[in-house]
C-alpha positions, 0 to 999 in steps of 0.5 A: 458526475457519478462514479462507481468504485469497484473492488473485490472486497474492502479488506484492509490493504495498500490498494484499499487504503489508496481508495479510502484516501481518494474518496475521503479527499474527493471534491464530489460526494456523488460516488458509490463503492461496489464490492464483489465478494463477501467481507471478512468483518475483522479485516474489513474497512467497511466501517471506515468508509461508512464514516465518510458517508460512502454509499456501499453496495455489496454483491456478496458473490463467491468466485463460483458464481457465473461471470455472466451473473456478476456482470449483469449485477454490475450493469444493474448497479450502473443503470439504477445509479446513473453511473458515468465513470467506473474506477476499478482496483485489482484483478477481479474488479478490472476484469468485470469493469473492462467488459462494460463499454457504456461508461468510461473505465479507469483503473489504478494499477497497483503492481507489476503482474509479472513480479507480484503474481508468481510470488503469490501463486507460484511461477507457472500459475502466477505467470498465467494470471499475470498474462491474463491481467495484462490482456485485461489492462489493454482493454481499459480506457484509462489505466493509471499507474500508482508510480513511475516505476510501474509505468516504466515496466508496462512501457517495456510491454508496449502498454502506456499508462498515465501516473497518479502517485499514491498519497497519504492522509497527512492529518492522520500520519504526522511527526510527533514531538519527543515528549509525545513519542515517549507518552505513546511508547509508555501507553503501548508498553514499549521501551522508552530508552530504545531506538525502535525500528518498525516494519509494516505490511503483509508477512508474505514472500514478496515482502521477505520478512524472514530475511528482515528479522534475521538481518536485524538479529545479526545486526544486534549480535555483531554490533553488541547492541541491546538498546534497539527493538524491531516491531513487526506489524502485519500477518500473512502465510509466513507468520509462523515462520517469522515467529520462529525467528523472533528473539528478545528485541523483536516484537511480532504484533500482528495486524493493528488498525491504528498503524499511525500510533506505532509509527509515531512511537518509532524512529526508523522504518524498514522494508525488505520488499522485492517488489512494490507499486508505490508503497503506502507503508513507506509513504506513511513512515516518511510523512510521520518523520521516520528515517527510512531504510528500504530495499533497492527496488525501482519504486523505492528509488522513486521515493528516494528522489523526493526524500533524503530520509531514505537509505537503500540497501542491496539484496543481501543481509550484510548491506541491510545491517550496514544501513541499519547501523548508519541510521541507528548511530545517526539517531544516537548522535542526534544527527537525524534530518528533520525535513519532511516532504509533503508531495505525497499527500492524499489531497494531491492524489485525489485532486489528480484523479478528479481532474482526469475524470473531468477530462474523460467526461469532456472527451466523451461529450 
């Protein structure tokens, strides 16, 4: 069985981290990764995939290239590499893969288009793109939701998806001892006597980072707390606006490759996102042993079913502040739970995909 994974680029993101975890733990070595667009070297995970021994074919095509030419190039890769299964990630990859009928086509659906795209492209254009993606998904042989929350939303549109929940590399993300945490903080020049909150991910409208920083600043002010710090990792089009909200106990760090180190230095993970598939950032925080404070959305509720480490807050700053306060004092009083749930490992995820590939091959034969 030879598999072709198709993505637009290998730029570091949640879906590409998922792809990395699938291929890292895949119990077959015969696969190819095809990228459609030119890579931005600074943000690309290409070298990470190469270290796995992945065969990468880059078409380096801009969006101005005719669709027919792109499709012909993909078909040539399929033919010359004896591909039996295609697995696409993302809108552009889904579009081209859905045009190929000769081999079975899997796709991981990482978002609900009607929630995600309007926040990226604006209401009118975003809704149009969402409608287009939904039509494409209907043509896919094996569409796989990354969460039950996503599956449920598609079902309302009469589109049936199977589910393989996202998984985390538990060899990379793991809990450290208090002594190790202190050493990591010293190495990163972080306060060793503070309770540290961390937020990771893109600084975009859907993640609501401005409101997050404002809520944290208000929490410190109203509770007269000075031994608590918020680290914000990531970049995006709201970076300048987030920077304007930064005060003494907030650190804006931009993109960091070794996210696990910063998680291991922290005590509490927080996300104010308005929509997610099954968020890798929150999963990584849970496996690292952090208390986790999340916005009350479907995918975060799905995580809470698996872990008592999660506290959900409503869509308002006051409730966010209250939940931060509860977790802050739990840690101050040494009442934080020590349990870790491992249901979301990348090994389980990769094994589940492999099983589905094999079933599709038996059906086709």
